[in-house]
Backbone as CSV, one residue per row, in Angstrom:
resi,resn,N_x,N_y,N_z,CA_x,CA_y,CA_z,C_x,C_y,C_z
1,MET,64.814,63.699,-135.813,64.135,63.878,-137.071,63.701,62.515,-137.582
2,SER,62.470,62.412,-138.032,61.953,61.138,-138.537,62.221,61.006,-140.031
3,GLU,62.416,59.749,-140.439,62.591,59.478,-141.867,61.240,59.393,-142.524
4,ARG,61.173,59.832,-143.748,59.936,59.749,-144.495,59.997,58.542,-145.420
5,ASN,58.868,57.921,-145.597,58.753,56.825,-146.531,58.678,57.434,-147.926
6,PRO,59.626,57.146,-148.801,59.613,57.765,-150.130,58.407,57.361,-150.972
7,ARG,57.801,56.233,-150.654,56.616,55.794,-151.397,55.356,56.447,-150.863
8,GLY,55.394,56.989,-149.662,54.212,57.619,-149.080,53.231,56.588,-148.541
9,THR,52.203,57.092,-147.943,51.161,56.248,-147.364,49.805,56.790,-147.772
10,VAL,48.935,55.916,-148.143,47.581,56.296,-148.496,46.646,55.505,-147.598
11,VAL,45.678,56.181,-147.018,44.707,55.537,-146.140,43.317,55.779,-146.712
12,PHE,42.552,54.715,-146.801,41.179,54.823,-147.295,40.218,54.486,-146.174
13,ASP,39.228,55.323,-145.978,38.155,55.066,-145.032,36.918,54.727,-145.855
14,ILE,36.709,53.447,-146.111,35.648,53.068,-147.029,34.323,52.762,-146.355
15,ILE,34.374,52.275,-145.124,33.137,51.851,-144.458,32.325,53.060,-144.057
16,GLY,31.172,53.184,-144.680,30.310,54.311,-144.408,30.655,55.566,-145.186
17,THR,31.802,55.544,-145.873,32.225,56.695,-146.682,32.004,56.397,-148.155
18,CYS,32.528,55.304,-148.613,32.392,54.938,-150.026,31.085,54.202,-150.296
19,PHE,30.474,53.657,-149.282,29.167,53.010,-149.448,28.379,53.188,-148.152
20,SER,27.085,53.206,-148.306,26.189,53.470,-147.193,26.007,52.226,-146.308
21,LEU,25.823,52.465,-145.041,25.509,51.395,-144.099,24.039,51.436,-143.682
22,ASN,23.228,52.186,-144.420,21.817,52.326,-144.051,21.086,50.999,-144.045
23,ARG,21.391,50.130,-144.990,20.679,48.842,-145.038,21.095,47.943,-143.865
24,VAL,22.334,48.056,-143.465,22.790,47.307,-142.290,22.062,47.823,-141.049
25,ALA,21.997,49.150,-140.905,21.290,49.763,-139.768,19.823,49.371,-139.759
26,ASP,19.196,49.357,-140.942,17.782,48.969,-141.029,17.604,47.522,-140.601
27,ALA,18.486,46.642,-141.045,18.387,45.225,-140.679,18.564,45.039,-139.173
28,LEU,19.484,45.766,-138.576,19.669,45.719,-137.121,18.409,46.192,-136.410
29,SER,17.843,47.267,-136.896,16.627,47.814,-136.290,15.469,46.822,-136.385
30,ARG,15.306,46.183,-137.544,14.232,45.183,-137.699,14.415,44.002,-136.738
31,ALA,15.653,43.708,-136.380,15.921,42.611,-135.432,15.707,43.062,-133.983
32,GLY,15.418,44.341,-133.788,15.168,44.842,-132.431,16.374,45.451,-131.751
33,ALA,17.451,45.669,-132.489,18.677,46.250,-131.900,18.506,47.764,-131.745
34,PRO,19.122,48.328,-130.712,19.075,49.777,-130.524,19.955,50.489,-131.574
35,ALA,19.771,51.776,-131.702,20.471,52.563,-132.720,21.986,52.476,-132.584
36,HIS,22.491,52.327,-131.367,23.952,52.292,-131.188,24.565,50.931,-131.499
37,ALA,23.761,49.961,-131.912,24.286,48.631,-132.202,25.279,48.635,-133.358
38,LEU,24.995,49.380,-134.424,25.894,49.388,-135.577,27.282,49.944,-135.242
39,PRO,27.382,51.151,-134.649,28.737,51.610,-134.319,29.444,50.732,-133.288
40,LEU,28.677,50.159,-132.367,29.272,49.246,-131.389,29.823,47.989,-132.068
41,TRP,29.047,47.403,-132.951,29.472,46.206,-133.688,30.737,46.476,-134.497
42,PHE,30.768,47.591,-135.208,31.945,47.897,-136.015,33.163,48.213,-135.143
43,ALA,32.963,48.944,-134.070,34.076,49.278,-133.182,34.692,48.011,-132.589
44,ARG,33.849,47.081,-132.159,34.365,45.839,-131.587,35.081,44.982,-132.632
45,SER,34.514,44.950,-133.835,35.144,44.180,-134.906,36.508,44.759,-135.264
46,LEU,36.572,46.079,-135.365,37.857,46.714,-135.684,38.867,46.535,-134.552
47,ARG,38.399,46.613,-133.324,39.284,46.384,-132.169,39.920,45.000,-132.259
48,ASP,39.087,44.009,-132.517,39.582,42.641,-132.605,40.518,42.446,-133.791
49,ALA,40.197,43.084,-134.916,41.060,42.986,-136.113,42.418,43.628,-135.844
50,PHE,42.428,44.784,-135.179,43.691,45.455,-134.848,44.510,44.597,-133.882
51,ALA,43.840,44.023,-132.878,44.554,43.193,-131.900,45.159,41.965,-132.569
52,LEU,44.385,41.331,-133.421,44.887,40.155,-134.128,46.060,40.516,-135.024
53,SER,45.945,41.627,-135.728,47.035,42.080,-136.600,48.296,42.404,-135.788
54,HIS,48.110,43.058,-134.666,49.240,43.412,-133.805,49.946,42.154,-133.264
55,ALA,49.171,41.090,-133.067,49.729,39.833,-132.584,50.332,38.993,-133.706
56,GLY,50.259,39.511,-134.934,50.870,38.815,-136.059,49.918,37.957,-136.872
57,GLY,48.638,38.002,-136.551,47.657,37.205,-137.271,46.893,38.046,-138.286
58,TYR,46.011,37.369,-139.008,45.175,38.063,-139.970,43.893,37.261,-140.215
59,GLN,42.805,37.951,-140.270,41.532,37.426,-140.727,40.877,38.539,-141.545
60,PRO,40.185,38.198,-142.624,39.494,39.230,-143.385,38.479,39.952,-142.497
61,LEU,38.261,41.222,-142.767,37.319,42.001,-141.969,35.939,41.337,-141.969
62,LYS,35.555,40.768,-143.082,34.266,40.063,-143.171,34.173,39.005,-142.075
63,SER,35.224,38.240,-141.857,35.237,37.194,-140.817,35.119,37.808,-139.435
64,MET,35.805,38.905,-139.225,35.759,39.573,-137.924,34.348,40.098,-137.647
65,LEU,33.714,40.685,-138.655,32.354,41.191,-138.502,31.368,40.059,-138.212
66,GLU,31.503,38.971,-138.948,30.604,37.834,-138.744,30.759,37.220,-137.356
67,ALA,31.982,37.173,-136.848,32.224,36.599,-135.519,31.704,37.516,-134.414
68,GLU,31.802,38.811,-134.603,31.424,39.740,-133.563,29.927,40.023,-133.504
69,LEU,29.220,39.890,-134.597,27.810,40.228,-134.626,26.973,39.495,-133.570
70,PRO,27.045,38.182,-133.474,26.232,37.509,-132.448,26.605,37.929,-131.039
71,ARG,27.877,38.152,-130.771,28.302,38.585,-129.422,27.753,39.962,-129.089
72,THR,27.827,40.866,-130.047,27.306,42.225,-129.813,25.803,42.179,-129.546
73,LEU,25.080,41.454,-130.385,23.631,41.381,-130.193,23.264,40.699,-128.876
74,GLN,24.020,39.680,-128.499,23.746,39.000,-127.223,23.926,39.967,-126.057
75,GLN,24.989,40.753,-126.091,25.200,41.697,-125.000,24.107,42.755,-124.951
76,LEU,23.582,43.115,-126.104,22.506,44.098,-126.173,21.146,43.468,-125.893
77,LYS,21.147,42.165,-125.577,19.936,41.413,-125.273,18.958,41.390,-126.445
78,VAL,19.542,41.248,-127.647,18.753,41.101,-128.877,18.823,39.632,-129.283
79,ALA,17.690,38.950,-129.212,17.636,37.534,-129.548,17.354,37.385,-131.044
80,ALA,18.394,37.535,-131.837,18.253,37.446,-133.286,18.241,36.007,-133.739
81,THR,17.357,35.697,-134.671,17.290,34.360,-135.251,18.414,34.224,-136.267
82,PRO,18.754,32.992,-136.666,19.764,32.825,-137.711,19.430,33.587,-138.987
83,ASP,18.127,33.637,-139.341,17.737,34.384,-140.520,17.990,35.875,-140.350
84,GLN,17.716,36.404,-139.154,17.981,37.814,-138.888,19.485,38.101,-138.930
85,LEU,20.292,37.196,-138.386,21.744,37.386,-138.445,22.206,37.444,-139.896
86,ALA,21.629,36.602,-140.749,21.988,36.620,-142.149,21.569,37.940,-142.799
87,GLN,20.401,38.448,-142.432,19.921,39.705,-142.985,20.767,40.886,-142.526
88,ILE,21.278,40.806,-141.342,22.141,41.875,-140.819,23.548,41.768,-141.398
89,GLY,24.092,40.576,-141.349,25.496,40.373,-141.743,25.745,40.378,-143.222
90,ARG,24.730,40.148,-144.014,24.929,40.076,-145.445,23.892,40.898,-146.209
91,PRO,23.552,42.067,-145.722,22.586,42.862,-146.475,23.237,43.490,-147.706
92,CYS,22.420,43.992,-148.533,22.952,44.737,-149.672,23.449,46.087,-149.180
93,LEU,24.636,46.445,-149.609,25.203,47.746,-149.275,25.219,48.568,-150.558
94,GLY,24.555,49.703,-150.553,24.452,50.509,-151.760,25.724,51.241,-152.107
95,HIS,26.110,51.162,-153.352,27.198,51.976,-153.902,26.560,53.037,-154.763
96,PRO,26.940,54.306,-154.617,26.340,55.316,-155.465,26.539,54.953,-156.932
97,GLY,25.439,54.924,-157.670,25.522,54.686,-159.104,25.751,53.247,-159.502
98,SER,25.637,52.299,-158.575,25.816,50.903,-158.947,24.773,50.056,-158.262
99,TYR,24.739,48.795,-158.620,23.757,47.898,-158.022,24.185,47.532,-156.595
100,PRO,23.220,47.189,-155.758,23.566,46.794,-154.372,24.406,45.502,-154.369
101,ARG,25.282,45.415,-153.374,26.138,44.236,-153.223,26.029,43.724,-151.797
102,ARG,26.344,42.438,-151.622,26.356,41.858,-150.296,27.608,42.316,-149.545
103,ILE,27.577,42.264,-148.244,28.728,42.679,-147.432,29.960,41.839,-147.795
104,SER,29.776,40.579,-148.124,30.895,39.725,-148.432,31.579,40.125,-149.723
105,ASP,30.891,40.838,-150.603,31.520,41.311,-151.836,32.477,42.475,-151.603
106,HIS,32.339,43.127,-150.468,33.159,44.302,-150.179,34.435,43.970,-149.399
107,PHE,34.427,42.876,-148.659,35.547,42.551,-147.802,36.117,41.204,-148.178
108,HIS,37.346,41.200,-148.661,37.993,39.936,-149.046,39.178,39.671,-148.151
């Protein structure tokens, strides 16, 4: 029999649920990336974040996303300029009923 945590556990799925990733997808598309670039980029970033956490380290998700973006685009043979990388990595993400925010405002 397993013990229960008396405080409970709450899990939030905020990426793509609490705010839209449409602007990120649009920026990737404008840079010439295929439609599967966004889920691939996020999956790789999350993989690396989980691995780092499991090894006892920590980096903010924003840092993991920024580090993985050029690698993902390179593998997809998308030659993004530094300006395009900035447009993809720091686009405005819409919150329902609020003003758009940069990706860095969402991940600390």
